[in-house]
C-alpha positions as MATLAB code, in Angstrom:
seq = 'XXXXXXXXXXXXXXXXXXXXXXXXXXXXXXXXXXXXXXXXXXXXXXXXXXXXXXXXXXXXXXXXXXXXXXXXXXXXXXXXXXXXXXXXXXXXXXXXXX';
ca = [
     -67.132    6.814  -33.447;
     -64.457    8.696  -32.337;
     -64.397    8.990  -29.371;
     -64.550   12.218  -28.502;
     -67.714   12.711  -26.042;
     -65.594   10.216  -23.817;
     -63.075   12.728  -23.762;
     -65.278   15.102  -22.996;
     -66.700   12.668  -19.912;
     -62.908   12.046  -18.655;
     -64.204    8.361  -19.631;
     -60.901    6.444  -19.664;
     -60.071    4.145  -22.572;
     -60.191    0.186  -22.421;
     -56.089   -0.904  -22.190;
     -56.228   -2.977  -25.712;
     -56.678   -6.123  -26.199;
     -53.459   -8.507  -27.659;
     -53.981   -9.706  -30.920;
     -53.945  -13.613  -30.224;
     -56.198  -12.888  -27.359;
     -58.945  -12.117  -29.123;
     -58.198  -15.017  -31.446;
     -58.382  -17.878  -28.853;
     -62.001  -15.880  -27.127;
     -62.765  -16.085  -31.141;
     -62.190  -19.431  -31.797;
     -63.976  -20.759  -28.466;
     -68.225  -21.829  -28.475;
     -68.862  -19.395  -25.773;
     -66.703  -16.883  -27.007;
     -68.357  -16.805  -30.174;
     -72.474  -17.949  -28.818;
     -71.398  -13.797  -27.020;
     -69.953  -12.370  -30.297;
     -72.809  -13.472  -32.138;
     -75.257  -12.250  -29.959;
     -74.268   -9.157  -29.364;
     -73.547   -8.734  -32.623;
     -77.445   -9.306  -33.650;
     -78.681   -6.550  -30.590;
     -76.856   -4.381  -31.690;
     -78.023   -4.574  -35.342;
     -82.085   -5.504  -34.247;
     -83.409   -1.532  -31.946;
     -85.516   -3.956  -30.401;
     -87.880   -1.953  -27.884;
     -89.261   -4.345  -25.696;
     -91.678   -2.788  -23.176;
     -91.212   -3.776  -20.043;
     -87.460   -2.009  -19.399;
     -86.621   -4.764  -17.333;
     -86.403   -7.476  -20.009;
     -84.235   -5.893  -21.842;
     -81.871   -5.703  -18.957;
     -82.473   -9.584  -18.539;
     -81.850  -10.120  -21.847;
     -79.054   -8.332  -22.474;
     -77.339   -9.464  -18.975;
     -78.702  -12.282  -19.080;
     -77.767  -14.315  -21.866;
     -74.230  -13.555  -21.643;
     -74.328  -14.872  -17.524;
     -76.027  -17.898  -18.938;
     -73.923  -18.699  -21.501;
     -70.863  -18.232  -18.978;
     -73.093  -20.120  -16.909;
     -73.112  -23.260  -19.265;
     -69.133  -22.880  -19.623;
     -68.646  -23.159  -16.547;
     -70.384  -26.338  -15.823;
     -68.777  -27.700  -18.659;
     -65.736  -26.928  -17.483;
     -66.979  -28.545  -14.250;
     -68.146  -31.681  -15.294;
     -65.833  -32.673  -17.418;
     -62.722  -32.063  -14.568;
     -64.953  -34.176  -12.787;
     -64.439  -36.675  -15.154;
     -61.021  -36.082  -15.300;
     -60.737  -36.850  -11.903;
     -62.575  -40.126  -11.721;
     -60.591  -41.655  -14.598;
     -57.517  -40.807  -13.354;
     -58.784  -42.172   -9.485;
     -58.930  -45.722  -12.113;
     -56.059  -46.082  -14.003;
     -54.199  -45.872  -10.886;
     -56.441  -48.598   -9.282;
     -54.821  -52.170  -10.201;
     -58.128  -54.373   -9.290;
     -60.280  -52.666  -11.536;
     -58.032  -53.886  -14.429;
     -58.518  -57.149  -15.185;
     -55.871  -60.256  -15.227;
     -55.433  -62.954  -17.401;
     -55.424  -67.103  -16.444;
     -52.355  -67.218  -17.896;
];
């Protein structure tokens, strides 16, 4: 595709993404999942009877991946804060008798 149709319709071109940013996205698990899901959906010409179901799958799948990622990051931050609080408390560590 040469982008001729988008030029005729007046659709603006997207800005170029830096190579480092693409590599960072591709190496993360959510980036891999989203990339593979989009490649799979692009290769398969699936005709799903209710039209709302196809839209739900196309939007809901990536949204679910992002939501799971956000929950995991929230849990990791919460565990990190709890570990920091525990590390600061001196009474949480037993002292020797000697």
